[in-house]
C-alpha positions in Angstrom: -17.8 70.0 -55.1 -16.7 66.3 -55.0 -18.6 64.1 -57.6 -20.6 61.5 -55.8 -21.0 58.9 -58.5 -17.4 58.0 -59.1 -16.0 54.7 -60.3 -12.8 53.1 -58.8 -10.6 50.4 -60.4 -8.0 48.7 -58.2 -5.2 47.4 -60.3 -3.5 44.9 -57.9 -0.1 45.0 -59.5 1.8 43.4 -56.7 -1.1 42.2 -54.5 -3.3 43.9 -52.0 -3.4 44.7 -48.3 -5.4 47.1 -46.2 -2.6 49.7 -45.9 -1.9 49.5 -49.6 -5.5 50.4 -50.3 -5.3 53.3 -47.8 -2.1 54.5 -49.6 -3.8 54.4 -53.0 -6.8 56.4 -51.8 -4.6 59.1 -50.2 -2.4 59.2 -53.3 -5.5 59.7 -55.5 -6.5 62.7 -53.5 -8.0 61.7 -50.2 -6.8 64.2 -47.5 -5.3 62.2 -44.7 -6.9 64.6 -42.2 -10.3 63.5 -43.5 -9.3 60.0 -42.8 -8.0 60.8 -39.4 -11.3 62.6 -38.5 -13.3 59.5 -39.4 -11.1 57.1 -37.6 -11.2 59.3 -34.5 -14.9 58.6 -34.3 -14.0 55.0 -33.4 -12.9 56.3 -30.0 -10.1 53.8 -29.9 -6.8 55.1 -28.4 -3.5 53.4 -29.2 -2.9 54.2 -32.9 -1.8 56.9 -35.2 -1.8 57.2 -39.0 1.3 58.4 -41.0 1.9 58.8 -44.7 5.2 59.0 -46.5 6.4 58.9 -50.1 8.3 55.8 -51.2 9.6 54.4 -54.5 8.9 50.9 -55.7 10.9 50.0 -58.8 11.1 53.8 -59.6 7.3 54.3 -59.2 6.5 57.0 -56.7 3.8 55.8 -54.3 2.3 56.6 -50.9 3.0 54.3 -48.0 0.5 54.5 -45.1 1.8 53.3 -41.7 -0.6 52.5 -38.9 1.5 52.9 -35.8 0.0 50.8 -33.0 0.5 51.5 -29.3 -2.1 48.9 -28.3 -0.9 45.4 -27.4 -4.2 43.7 -28.0 -3.6 41.5 -31.1 -6.7 39.4 -31.0 -10.4 40.1 -30.3 -13.6 38.2 -30.4 -16.1 39.3 -33.1 -18.6 40.7 -30.5 -15.8 43.0 -29.1 -15.2 44.4 -32.6 -18.9 44.8 -33.2 -19.3 46.7 -30.0 -16.4 49.1 -31.0 -18.0 49.8 -34.3 -21.6 50.2 -33.0 -20.4 52.5 -30.3 -18.5 54.7 -32.7 -19.6 58.0 -34.3 -19.4 56.5 -37.8 -22.5 56.9 -40.0 -25.0 54.1 -39.9 -24.0 53.2 -43.5 -20.3 52.9 -42.7 -21.1 50.9 -39.6 -23.1 48.3 -41.5 -20.5 47.9 -44.2 -17.7 47.5 -41.6 -19.8 45.0 -39.6 -20.5 43.0 -42.7 -16.8 42.7 -43.5 -15.8 41.6 -40.0 -18.6 39.1 -39.9 -17.2 37.6 -43.2 -13.8 37.4 -41.6 -15.3 35.8 -38.5 -17.1 33.2 -40.6 -14.0 32.4 -42.5 -12.0 31.8 -39.3 -14.9 29.8 -37.8 -14.9 27.4 -40.8 -11.1 27.0 -40.6 -11.0 26.2 -36.9 -14.4 24.4 -36.6 -15.7 26.8 -33.9 -18.9 28.7 -33.4 -18.7 32.2 -34.7 -19.0 33.8 -31.3 -16.0 31.8 -29.9 -13.6 32.6 -32.7 -10.6 34.7 -31.9 -9.7 37.0 -34.8 -6.0 36.8 -34.3 -4.1 39.0 -36.9 -7.5 40.1 -38.1 -8.6 41.3 -34.7 -5.7 43.7 -34.2 -6.2 47.5 -34.1 -4.4 47.9 -37.4 -7.0 45.7 -39.1 -9.9 47.7 -37.6 -8.2 50.9 -38.8 -7.6 49.5 -42.3 -11.2 48.3 -42.8 -12.9 51.5 -41.4 -10.4 53.7 -43.2 -10.9 52.2 -46.6 -14.7 52.4 -46.3 -14.5 56.0 -45.1 -12.0 56.9 -47.8 -14.2 55.5 -50.6 -17.2 57.3 -49.3 -15.3 60.6 -49.0 -14.1 60.3 -52.6 -17.6 59.7 -53.8 -17.0 56.2 -55.1 -20.2 54.3 -56.0 -18.9 51.6 -58.3 -15.8 49.4 -57.5 -14.0 47.2 -60.0 -10.7 45.3 -59.6 -8.2 43.1 -61.5 -7.8 39.4 -60.6 -5.8 39.0 -57.4 -2.2 37.6 -57.7 -1.3 35.0 -55.0 2.2 34.2 -53.9 3.6 31.1 -52.4 5.8 30.0 -49.4 5.3 30.0 -45.7 4.5 32.6 -43.0 4.2 32.7 -39.3 0.7 33.2 -37.7 -0.8 32.9 -34.2 -0.8 29.0 -34.5 2.7 28.7 -35.9 3.9 28.4 -39.5 1.2 28.4 -42.1 1.3 28.0 -45.9 0.7 30.9 -48.3 -1.8 32.0 -49.4 -3.1 32.0 -45.8 -6.1 29.8 -45.2 -8.2 32.9 -44.1 -7.3 34.6 -47.4 -8.4 31.6 -49.5 -11.6 31.3 -47.5 -12.5 34.9 -48.2 -11.6 34.6 -51.9 -14.2 31.9 -52.8 -15.7 32.8 -56.2 -13.2 35.6 -56.8 -10.8 35.6 -59.9 -7.2 34.8 -58.8 -3.9 34.0 -60.5 -0.7 32.4 -59.2 2.6 34.2 -58.9 6.0 32.4 -58.8 7.1 35.1 -56.3 7.5 33.8 -52.7 5.8 35.7 -49.9 2.4 37.0 -49.0 0.9 39.2 -51.8 -2.7 39.2 -50.7 -3.4 39.6 -47.0 -6.6 38.5 -45.3 -7.6 42.1 -44.7 -7.0 43.0 -48.4 -9.0 39.9 -49.4 -11.9 40.7 -47.1 -12.1 44.3 -48.3 -12.0 43.7 -52.0 -14.1 40.5 -52.0 -16.8 42.4 -50.1 -16.7 45.7 -52.1 -15.9 44.9 -55.7 -18.8 44.6 -58.1 -16.9 43.6 -61.2 -13.6 41.7 -61.7 -11.6 42.0 -64.9 -10.1 44.7 -67.2 -10.3 48.4 -66.7 -13.9 49.6 -67.3 -14.8 52.6 -69.4 -14.5 55.8 -67.5 -13.5 59.5 -67.7 -10.2 59.3 -65.7 -10.0 61.9 -63.0 -7.1 60.7 -60.8 -4.5 57.9 -60.4 -3.1 56.8 -57.0 -0.4 54.3 -56.1 -0.4 52.6 -52.7 2.7 50.8 -51.6 3.3 47.7 -49.5 6.1 47.2 -47.1 8.3 44.7 -49.1 10.5 45.4 -52.1 9.8 42.8 -54.8 10.7 42.1 -58.4 7.2 43.1 -59.4 6.4 46.6 -58.0 4.7 46.0 -54.6 1.8 48.4 -55.5 -1.9 48.8 -55.8 -2.8 51.3 -58.5 -6.2 53.1 -58.1 -7.8 54.6 -61.2 -10.5 57.0 -60.1 -13.0 58.4 -62.6 -16.6 58.9 -63.6 -18.7 56.6 -65.8 -18.8 58.0 -69.3 -22.6 57.5 -69.8 -24.9 60.5 -70.0 -28.1 60.9 -68.0 -27.2 58.4 -65.4 -26.6 55.6 -67.9 -24.4 52.9 -66.3 -21.5 51.7 -68.3 -20.2 48.2 -67.4 -18.3 45.3 -68.8 -20.0 42.0 -69.5 -18.7 38.8 -71.1 -20.2 37.0 -74.0 -19.6 33.2 -74.3 -20.6 31.5 -77.6 -20.3 28.2 -79.3 -21.8 26.3 -82.3 -23.6 23.0 -81.6 -24.6 20.6 -84.4 -25.2 17.4 -82.3 -27.5 18.3 -79.5 -31.3 17.8 -79.1 -33.9 20.5 -78.5 -34.6 19.0 -75.1 -31.0 19.2 -74.1 -30.8 22.8 -75.2 -33.7 23.7 -73.0 -32.1 22.0 -70.1 -28.7 23.8 -70.7 -30.5 27.1 -70.8 -32.1 26.5 -67.4 -28.8 25.4 -65.9 -27.0 28.5 -67.3 -29.6 30.9 -65.9 -29.6 29.2 -62.5 -25.8 29.6 -62.5 -25.9 33.4 -63.0 -26.2 34.0 -66.7 -27.8 37.3 -67.5 -29.2 36.1 -70.8 -29.1 32.9 -73.0 -30.1 32.8 -76.6 -30.2 30.3 -79.5 -30.0 31.1 -83.2 -30.3 28.6 -86.1 -27.2 28.5 -88.3 -25.8 26.4 -91.2 -22.4 24.9 -90.6 -19.8 23.2 -92.7 -21.0 20.1 -94.8 -24.4 21.9 -94.9 -25.3 20.7 -91.4 -28.0 22.7 -89.5 -26.8 23.7 -86.1 -27.5 26.1 -83.2 -25.5 29.2 -82.2 -25.6 29.3 -78.4 -24.8 32.7 -76.8 -24.5 33.5 -73.1 -24.1 36.9 -71.5 -22.7 37.2 -68.0 -20.8 39.2 -65.5 -17.0 38.8 -65.8 -16.8 37.0 -62.5 -19.3 34.4 -63.6 -17.6 33.6 -67.0 -15.3 30.8 -65.8 -18.1 28.7 -64.0 -20.5 29.2 -66.9 -17.8 28.1 -69.4 -17.3 25.0 -67.3 -21.0 24.3 -67.4 -21.0 24.6 -71.3 -18.2 22.1 -71.5 -19.9 19.6 -69.1 -23.5 19.9 -70.4 -22.9 20.3 -74.2 -20.8 18.4 -76.7 -18.8 21.6 -77.6 -15.0 21.4 -77.9 -14.5 25.1 -77.7 -16.1 28.3 -76.3 -15.4 31.8 -77.6 -15.2 34.6 -75.0 -15.5 38.4 -75.7 -15.6 41.3 -73.3 -18.4 43.7 -74.2 -19.3 47.2 -73.1 -22.9 47.5 -71.9 -24.8 50.7 -71.4 -27.7 50.2 -68.9 -30.4 52.5 -67.8 -30.8 53.1 -64.1 -33.7 51.2 -62.8 -35.7 50.4 -59.6 -38.2 47.8 -58.6 -41.5 49.0 -57.2 -44.6 47.0 -56.1 -48.1 48.4 -56.9 -51.5 47.2 -55.9 -54.1 46.2 -58.5 -57.7 45.1 -57.8 -56.5 41.5 -58.1 -53.2 41.7 -56.1 -49.7 43.1 -56.0 -47.5 43.4 -59.2 -43.9 44.3 -59.3 -42.7 46.8 -61.9 -39.2 47.4 -63.2 -39.0 51.2 -63.7 -36.2 52.5 -66.0 -35.2 56.1 -66.2 -34.2 57.4 -69.6 -31.5 60.1 -70.2 -34.2 62.8 -70.6 -35.7 61.9 -67.2 -38.7 60.0 -68.6 -39.6 57.0 -66.4 -40.6 53.8 -68.2 -42.4 51.1 -66.1 -42.6 47.5 -67.2 -44.8 45.1 -65.3 -43.2 41.8 -64.1 -44.5 39.1 -66.4 -44.6 36.3 -63.7 -46.7 38.4 -61.4 -49.2 39.3 -64.2 -49.3 35.7 -65.3 -50.0 34.4 -61.8 -52.9 36.9 -61.2 -54.3 36.3 -64.7 -54.5 32.6 -64.0 -55.9 33.0 -60.5 -58.7 35.3 -61.6 -59.4 34.0 -65.1 -58.5 37.4 -66.7 -56.5 38.3 -69.8 -52.8 38.9 -69.1 -53.0 42.3 -70.8 -55.8 43.5 -68.4 -53.6 42.8 -65.3 -50.6 44.5 -66.9 -52.6 47.6 -67.8 -54.0 47.8 -64.3 -50.4 47.7 -62.9 -49.4 50.5 -65.3 -52.4 52.7 -64.3 -51.4 52.1 -60.6 -47.9 53.2 -61.3 -49.0 56.3 -63.1 -51.3 57.4 -60.3 -48.4 56.8 -57.8 -46.1 59.0 -59.9 -48.7 61.9 -59.7 
């Protein structure tokens, strides 16, 4: 039976496109017939899916070709939405596909200065793009993938031809879709990241950075159409999180710096700014520095994709001249948020599940504080009432 809690890491060696992702999924064990069956539910004639083995710089890989017999190269967003909503895809797959195409549409609307409904999705509205998006989503679901990680995306340079003539690379639509995503430049000329590849990964990837801890189960190589100096491949590492009892294993980044010339008021302000910008935690520790000066050790924990903007905030808001970065492995208990009713109002609880199955509820402090102030009661009384409500709900 296929594991249903797998982790996928897309190593974008030569870039990424929709067909490269499809090739990597098939090469890692996705039967092409499973993919064809899902795509048939679109009820869109005019295409067929083929796979073949190719070699990129002596790496064996799978190349997926979407053979198109449909001459429609552009569609309005409502047309694409009607196709997906009228398909036999599951409701979950439909919503994911619709969300990705809406992101594509919004990117094009910003570029051309048009209302979303009037935008023509040119290269992004072709049948091959619909097949790529739906196929990748269906493939990930069939392989039981629940967590998706990826490397930073390498961007090439040069010019290409689009529906409006020659355009610079990376394509404007690609850049619009990659806002907030880690990227790196490549000297190689040509398109390394397509708009479809950018839309898929920027919508699906939870964590960007190095390979996360996993029990490796399969490796797949998906090939692009061009032959380049760097192998034109996406490498998929497919595995299971190593934690036991549902513990989630993830990568986080720790930023730290020593400050000996900042006031307490400024430190409080910096903490607020860091948390607003996405930091998971911020802490201060008194230390003694050289020349016997008292100072503060500032530590920030964050997701890998938030490290760069938070580092910039440290440089702009503190007098530091250097920030240390470390990638850490974090084991996190699965958790859920539930709201319970107390005699004085609603309180949210964060309920963690321990490896032995024990459930541990913790009342949300801000909810308890608000109710305690409104009703003139001790904070502990509100929290205990929330815990009793949670216990009765469990039974």
